[in-house]
N, C-alpha and C positions, 0 to 999 in steps of 0.2 A: 504493500500500500504506500510505503514511503517513497518508492521510486515513482509511482504514479503521481503522487502529490508534487514531487519535484518537477515532473514534466508538464504538469497542468498549466502553470503560468506561461510556458513557452508555446503552447499549442496554437493560440491565435496568431502568433508571429510566424511560426514555422510549421504549418500542418504538413503531415507526410502524405495525406490523401484527401481527395474530394469526391463526393458521390452525391447524386441527385436522386432522392426517393420520391416515388409516386405515392401520395397519401390518399386514402379513401376513408369515408365515414364522417368528414367534417360537415357540420350543418350551419356554422356561423363563424365569425372572425374570432370569437373567444376560444373556439376549438383549436384554431391555428396557434393562438397564444399559449394554450395549454401544452400542445405538442412541443412547441419551441422551448418552453421552460423545462419540460421533461428531458429533452435532448441536451440542453445546455447544462444540466446537472451532472452529466457524465464527464469524467476526467478527460481532458484533452479534446473536447468537442466544442465546436462553435457552429450553431445552426441558425438558419433563417427559414421560416415556414411561410409560404405565400398561399393565402386562402383562395385567391382568385385563380391561380394556375394549378392549385392542389399539388404543389411540389415542395419538398424541403431540400435546400442546398446545405450540405453538411461538410465542414472541414474537420478532419480528425487526425490525431497523432498516433505514434506507435503504440501498440497494445490494444487498439480499438479496431475491431473487425466490422465491415459493413453489416454483417448479420446481427451484430450486437445493437446497431442502430435500429434495425427493423424490429428487434425484440423489444427495445425500449418504447417505440411507438405503439406496439401492440399492448404493452403493459398499461399505457394510457387509455386503452379502449378503442384504438383506431387501427386501420390497416395500413401497411406500407409494403412497397415492392421495390426491389433493386432494378436498375435499368436493364432491359433485355440486351443480349449480345447484338452487335451491329448487323450481322447477317440475318438474324431472326427479326430484328426491328424493321429491316428494310424489306425482307421477303414475306413476312407473315402479317404485317400490320394491316394490309388491305384485306386479307382473308378474314382476319378476326374482327374487323370493325363492325360488321352488322351485329354479331353476337354480343360485343362488348359496349355497344352504344349505351351510355349511362342515362341519356335523356328519354329514350323510348319507354322504359319501364315506368318512369315517373309520369310521363304523359299519359300512359294507359291508366295508371292509378288515379290520376286527376280526372280524366274524362269519365271513367266508370263511377267515381265518387260523385261527380257533379250530376250525372244522369240519375243516380239513385237519390240524391239529396233534394233535387228540385221539387218532386212531388211531395216529399216529406214536409218541406218548408211551406209549400202552397197549402196543403191540408191543414197545417197548424195555424196559419195566418188567415185563412179564408173560411169562416164557419159554414158557408154554403157547400163547401166540398167535403164536409165531415159527415159522411154517410155512416150507416150502422157498421160497427166494427172497423171504422177507418183507422183507429189507433193501432190495431194489430197489423194492418198493412204498413203503417209507418214503422213499426218495429221490424217487420220483415225487410223493409228497404234500408233502414238505418243501421241495422246490425252489421252487414258487410262493410259499411263505411267505417264504423267504429272499430271493428276487429281487424279488417284488412287494410282499408284506406289509411287509417291513422296509425298503422303499425310502425312507420318510421319515427313518429313522434314518441310513441310508447317506448320503442327501443332506445332512442336517444335519451329520454327521461330516465330510464333505468341505468343507462351508462353514466349519466351525470350523477345520479344518486350514489352509485358505487364510488364515484370520484369525490363525492361530498360537495357538488356544485349544483347550480340550478340555472337554466336558461329559459328562453321562450318555449322551447320544446317541453320543458317541465310543466309550465302553466297550461299549454295546449292539452297535454296529456291528462293532467289532473282535472281541468275544467270539463273536457269532453267525457272522460270516464265518469266523473261525478254526475253530470247530467244524464248520461246513459244508465248508470246504475240506479239513480233515483227514479228514473222512468220505469225501470224494471220493477222496482219496489212498488211504485204506484200502480202498475198494471197487475202484478201478481198478488200483492198484499193489501193494496189500497182499493179505491173505488174507480180508478181510471180505466180498468179493464171491463167495466160493466157495459152491456149493450146500450146504445143510444147516447153514450158519453159525448159531450161537446166541449170544445176548448175555445171559449170566447176570447176574442182579441180585445182586451181591455187595458187601458192605461190607468189603472187604479192602484193606490197604495193602501194595502191592508195586511194585517197579520193573519197568517193562516198556516195549516200544517203541510200543505202541498201534496197530500196523499191522493188528491183527485186530479193532479196536473202531471202531464208528461212533458219532457223537454228534449225529445228526440230531434226536433228541428234545430235546436241549439247545438247539440252534439254533432249532427251530420253537417250542418251548415258551416260551423267553425272549421271542421276538418277539411271540407272541400275548398273553402276560400283560402286557407293557409296552404293547402297543396297547390292551388293555382299560383299563388305567389312564389312558392318554391320552384315550380316548373319554369316560370319565366326567368328566375334567377339562374337555374341550372343551364338553361339554354344560352344565356349570355356568357356565363362562365366558361362554357365548353369551347368558345372561340378564342379564349385567352392564349392558348398554346399554338394557334394556327399560324402565327407569324413564322415560327421556325420551320414548320412543314413547308410553307409557301417558299421560304428562302431556299431551302435545300432542293426543292423541286424545280428551281429555276435553271439548274445546270443541264447540260446535255445528257441524254439517256444512253446513247451509244456513240461510238467513235470509230473512224476508219484508221486502224493502225497499220504502219508499213512493216511488214515482216518478210525478209528476203526479197525486197523490191515489189511485193504484192500487197495490195490493200486488203486488210481483213477487218470486217465490221464486228466489233466486240462490245459488250456492255462497259460503260464507263468505269464501273467498279473494278474491272480487271486491268485498268491502266496501272503501270508501274513507273517509277522515276527512271528516266532514260529512254522510255519508249518514244518513237517518232510517229506522229499522226498527222493526217491530212485534214485541212479545213477549207471547204469550198465557200464561194460567195453566198451570203445569207445564212450560213450555219453558225451555231454557237461553238465557241472554243471550249473543248471538253474540260481542260484543267489548266493550271498555271504552267507556263513554260517559256521557252525562248524560240523565236522564229529561226528556222534553219534555212529555208528557201522561200523565195517569192516576196512580193511587196503587196501591200494592201492598205486599206483604211479600216480601223477597228472602232466600232461604236462602243465607247467606254461609259456612256452616260448612265447605264444601269448601276455601275459601281462607283464611279468617281464624280458624277454630276456634270462632267464636261460636255458642253453642247456641241463642240466641234469634234468629229471623229479624228482619231490619232493615226498618223501615218506610221506604218511599221515596215521594217526591212530586216534582212538577216542580222541576228544579234539583238533584236528588240525584245523586251519582256512583254508578255501578254498574260491576261488573267482569265481564269475559267468563267463561263457564263456570259462573257462579252460576245458581241456579234461581229463576224467578219463581213464588212460591207463592200469590200472590193474584190481583189483577185484571189486565186488559189494560193495557199501557203502551207508549208509543213512546219510543225512545231515539235520541239523536244520537251517532254514533260519534266519539270523540275520539282513540282510539289503535287501531291495527290491526296485524296481523301480529306482527313481532318486538318491537314496542313495548308490547304488552299485558302486564298483570300476570302472566297465565298463562305467556307466553313468558319473562318475566324469571325466574319461578320455575323454569322448565325450565333456564335457564342456570345458576341457582344449584345445582340438583341436579348438573349436569354438572361445574361447578367443584369442588363438594364431593367428587365421586367422583374427579376427577383429582388432588385434593389429598391423598387418603388415602395413608398410608404403604404402600409396596409390601412386603408380608410375603412374604419368600422362604421357600420350603419348607425344612424341616430337611435333607431329603435333598439338595437343590440346594446348600445351604451346605456340607455336608460333601463333596459331590462335587468342589467346587473344589480340594480337597486330595487327596481319595481317588483320583480318576480318574488324574491324572498319576502318582501314586505307583504305582498298579497297573500302568500301562503301562510305567513304568521297571522295575518289578520283573519283569514278564514278559520284557522285553528283556534284563534282566540275567541272568535264569534261562537263557534261550536261549544267551546268550554264554558263561555259565559252563560249561554242559554241553558245548558245542562245544569250548571250550578244553581241558577235562579229558578229551576223547576219548571221551565216552559215546556218540557217534554222533548223526547228524542227527535220526533218528526219535525217539530218547529225549529229545533236547534240545527238539525241537518239542513232544513230548507234554507235557513238564513246563511249557513256556511256555503251551501251550493250557490246561492245568489251572489255572494261575495266573489267566488271563483268565476262565475259566468260573466258578471258585469265587468270584471277585469280581464276576461279572456280576450286575447288580442285579435279579434276578427278584423276590426277596422285597421289595426296596426299592420296586419298582413296585407290589406288592400292598399294602404297608404302609398307605398313605394311602387308596386307593380302597375296600379291603375294610372297614376300620374306618368309613369315611365311609358306605358303603352300608348297613352294619348299623345304625350310629348314626342315620342319616337315616330308615331304614325304621322303626326303633323310634320315632323322633320323630314320623313321620307317623301312626303308630297313636295317639299321644298328642296329635295336633293341633299338632305343631311341625315346621316345614319349615326345614332348614338348607341354605343355598345352596352352600357349598363349604368346602374345608379352610382357606382363609384366615380364615374366620369363627371357627374354633375357637381359633386363637391369640389372637384379640382377647379372648375370654371369660376367658382366664387372668389378665389384668392389670386387668380392670374393677374399679373401686372406687366408682363413682358411677352411679346409675341415674336418668335424667331421665324423668319421666312426663308425657305430655300429659294434659290433664284430660278434654275432651269426647270421649266414645266409648272412652276407655281406662280412666280411673279411674271415670268416670260412664257412664251408659247412652247419653248423647247424644240422648235422646228426652225431650221435654217431657211431664210428667205432672202431674195435679192432686195436690198434696202436702198441702195444708192447707185446711180450711174453717172460717171464723170467722163466727158469726152474731150479729146484734144481740140484745139482751135480749128474751126472749119469742118469738123467731123459730124456727120449726121448720126443722131442717137439711135434711130431705128435701124440703120444699117449696122451699127456696132452691135446692137442686141441680136439681130438676125444672124450675123456671121459667128459671133461668140456663142450664142445659144445653140446654133446648129452643131458646132464642134462639141460643146459640152453635152449635148443630147446623146452623143455616142458613148459617153462615159457613164460608169455606174457609181462614181464617187458622190457622196452626199452633197458636197459643195457644188459639184457639177450639175447635179439634179436640181438644186435650188436655182442656179443660174439659168438652166434650160427652161424650167417652169416659169420663172419670172420674165424671161425673154419672150416666151410664147404668149404670155398674158399681155405684154406691152407692145410687142411688134407683130403679133399674128403668127401665121403658120411658118415654121422654120424649114429652110432648105435642107437637102441631104449633104452629108460630109463624106469625102473620099480620102483614101490613103491615111486613115486615122492612125495615130501612133501615140503611145504614152511614154513620156520622158520621165524616168524614175526620179521621184523627189522634186521635179521641176514643174510639170504640167503636161499639156497635151498639144499636139499639132495635127494639122490635116488641111485638105483642100476643100474650100467651100466656094462654089460659083466662080471657080478659076483663081481664087486668091489662096495663097499659102498662109493660113491663120495660125497664130500662136496664142494660147491662153494658159496662164499660170504665173509663176514667180517672175520677178523682174530679171532674175538671172537667166531665165530661158530666153527672154527677148534680147538681152544683152549679148547672148551667144550669136544672135543674128544681127548684131549691131543696131538694135532698136532700143534706144535709151528713152526713158520717160522725160517729157518736157517738164519744166519747173512746176506748172500748174497741176499736172497729174501727180507729180512726186509729192507735192504738198497735200493733195487730197488723200493719197495713199497713206502718208504718215499720220494725218489727222484721224483717219479711220482706224488705223492700227493702235493709236494712242488711246482710243476708246474700247480697245479689245475686240474690234471687228476684223473680219478677214477681207483683205483687199487682193483682187486678182487682176493682173495686167493683161491687156489684149493688144495684139499688133498684127499687121499684115502689110505686104508689099513694101517692106523695108522701113516701116515707121510704126511707132507706138501710137495706138488710136484711142485708148481709153482705159479706165480703171472701173471695175465692177466691185461693189462692196456687198458682202454677204454677212448677215448677222442674225442672231436670235432676238426676235422682237418682243417688246413688252406687251402684255395683254392689255387691251383697252380699258379693262375694269380694275386694274391693279391699283392705280392712284386713288380711285374712289374707295377701294377696300382699305387702303392705309389710313385714309381720313376717318373711316368708320372705326378702325381700331383705336385711334386716338380718342374718339368720342366715348369709347367704352373704358377709357382710362388706361389703355395699354400702350407701352413703348415699343415701336417696331424696330427689329434688328434684321439686317440682311446677312445671311450666312450661306456661303457658296464655295464650291471647289474651283470656280473660275478665277482668272487673274484679277488683280486689284482694279485695273483700269476698267474692265468690263463691269465689275461689281459696283464701282462708284458711279459709273455712267447710268446704270440701271437705277441705283438708289436715288440719284438726283432727279431722275425722270418721274419717279413715283412718290417722292417726298420722304425718304427714309434718311435719317441723320447718321445712324451707326452702322458700319459695314465691317464684317469679318470675312475675309476672302482667302483664297488659296489654301483651303483646308482639306485634308484627306478624311475618309469616312470616320476613322478613329478619332480624328481631331474634332469632328462635329460633336461627338459625345462629350469630349473634354470641354469644348466651348460651352455646351449646355450646362455641364456640371459647374463650370466657372461662374456662369451667370447665377446659378442656384447658390453657389458659395457666397455671392455678393448679397444674398438675402432676397433674391428675386424669385417669384413664382413664374415659371416659364411655360408658355405654350409654344409648340413647334408645329409649323405647317410645311409639309414636304410631299414628294411624290415618287422618289426613286429608291432603289435598294440602298443607296448610300445614306438615305435619310432614316432607314428603318430603326437602327440602334438609337439614334438621337430622338426619334419619335417615342420610343419606349422609355428612354431616360427622362424626357421632359415630364413636368407635372401634368401636362395635357398635350396629347399628340393628335394633330388634325391631319389626316391623309387625304390627298386629292385623289378622287376616284378615277381620274384619267391616268393615274400613274400605275405603279406595279402592285401586284397582289401582296407582296411583302410589306410595302409601306402601308397599304390599307389594313392588313391584319395587325401590324404593330401599333397603329394609331388608335386612339380612344374614340375619335370622331372621324367619320369618313364623309367627304364632300363629293357627291356623285358627279356633279358638274364641275368643270374646270374653272369656274368663276371664283376668284379669291374673295369676292364679297360674301360668298356663302359661308366663309370662315367666321366673319363677323356675325352673321345671322345665327350660325351654329352656337356661338358663345352666348348670344342673347337668349336663344331658345333654351339652352342648357341651364342658364341662370334662372329663367322663368320656371322651368320644370322643377329645379331644386327648391325654389320658394314654395311651389305648390306642394311638394312632398313634405316640406317642413310644416306648412299649414295643415296638411292632412294629419300628420303625426300629432300636432298640438291638439287638434279637435278630437282625435281618437282618444288621446289620454284624458282630455277635458271631460268628455262624455262619461268615460268609465270612472274616473276618479271622483267626479261630482256625485255619482250615484253610490259610491262605496259606503259612505256613512249611512245612507238609507238601508242598504242591504245588510250591513252589520247590525243595524237597529231592529232588523226583522220586519221592516216596513216595505220591503221590495221583494216580491216573490220572484223566483227564477224566470217565470214566463215574461214578466215585465222587464226583467234584466235582459232577457233575450231580445225583446222588442227594442229596448234602448240600444242594444248593441247593433241590431239590424238598422236602426235609424242612423246611427253613427256611420255605418258602412255606406248607406245611401248618400249621406252628406259628403263623404270622402269621394265617392265616385262622381257626384255632381260637381264637386270642386275641381276634380281632375279634368272633366270634360270642358272646362273653360279654356283649356290649352288649345282646343280646336280653333279658337279665334285668333291665334297668334299669326302675325303677318310679317313678311320681310320688310326691311327698312325701305326698299325700293320695289314696289309691286311689279315692275317690269321684269 
């Protein structure tokens, strides 16, 4: 033991191993805290448990085996599993998914419980439906709901009892069981089972023994409504781990490897360091490597955020999952599997998710005090009336009334109904909110970090400027240059060809087309030998740019734009400028962010000149440029270290980890699946103004949830003294609870009237 004690202080600094456990059985954030405390009590162990992702990230020192960690979690009353081997995880996951879907059993339980509960509630509340022996039909329908439908609550309550704790599950279980058991007493030993018994819906306060009343509608209704809330919670939580899956699925699935001079198509998992593989135009590069043969342009925007494709030649480094936009190349693999840049980014997303603050729901926080008090009050009420000689039936009736009036039916509806209405309205406006945890983040956001490419800008190269030499016709310049570039597959060439066709009409055909490696292209168009590319290409043909064109080229490049020189017949004729254009709505969006009290920051992998030009155009003062994907996470953390609450808006894979690290991640739906899954809010349309609307809607939904929770508690707690005094029978308690639920739903429906700042 002494050796373990000596090693314990060093464990956090120098862990010898790390494992991620999949946790099952958690029903609220307090469960995660309990597991975390249990794990951290072990010598040499530092653990973080994330309720949203249902995972525990554990660092452990020598002397601790992963199996010991699983056993410790199981001692706490929960389930834990070690990660599956890579081959099994990759090969069997798809086959097992239908059987292991955690949402489907809960959905089935919820639907069946609701179907059985609706007629029970209707018969109890509408005297006209109370035919002879209706009470026995109610028992027949309610029994499966209480025994099978509420089984998760009873199981959790028993687990909590063994641990000496109480949660909302405890109150739900006690309240529903008390209502059900008392109904059984009234039916079999009281007068409630007599033929012709009616159950009038009266809001009266009177002392009674309750032997003629049944409360099956309370027991079944509470169970069904709470199950409904749990279902929506589980459905949103299930998506929390989808970012990593989407990220890993971005890579190529198979690859053409050169073996003995012959191309052999193999799964990408079989690639080894040193293998040489072929990448054709339009294909994804299978893994990180070095170009062996060929030249091309590689679209790196998915990983680096760079809007301009990168020219590659023999010796150039390329990354897996990027797209070969140009010619055929061969690549020698230098990193495979978990060592690739893509896999490293996946780990960053996972670490950022696990490092997020665990936002505990308001109802869960209050329940830590509310539940034990209600249980004690119910027990005290029972004891008081027994001591004063009121009789066992009256004492038990009062105690049941206390439990039922405090039973959190409206609390269970407060969050999911507001979330359903708010998210439904958001979906109509192109805004997807992932869950209630997101809403609390929007309340304290004071800084919004904007990615440039695809978020503030279109992310597409376009022909933005045309500069002609003195006396040169602009239409002719566009026709000849566009015709030549139309024969090329390079992204910049495509932008020039498209722009030229739009401005100058139909383009002629090019002949004798040739690509000059690293310089540009040349060919014959309408009898002219046309050159398009770098100034060095034109200078090889003694075609120097005149002073006016040189200044235009330098000015464009100072703003981070791409300038292409054009010449023919022995003279430089013009300069074409290609750039990534700012979206027309971005400046308006920045203004709206400021109105919401947010400070905008532009964060991009592009060079400083480009970033500052874009920032000036849309009205952003602070710019952070030339950052790699891992730097984006560090910059977000740096802003958080300054005491800022940060929202991040992005659309690329390079933004995924930063989106997960930020206090609030907003993903543009026009971007990658990885960014969308890593974000907390998804903006379906590519309009940045939707981000401002999303924050407004989220804050409004959060206020609605808080209002719902306040009134749910207010209705229940205001009636507790009446119930304890024996002046509120359980039927009226159930009616009050039902009314509070109706109020909560009505309050949530007001969110349907939410409108965007700009109706257009």
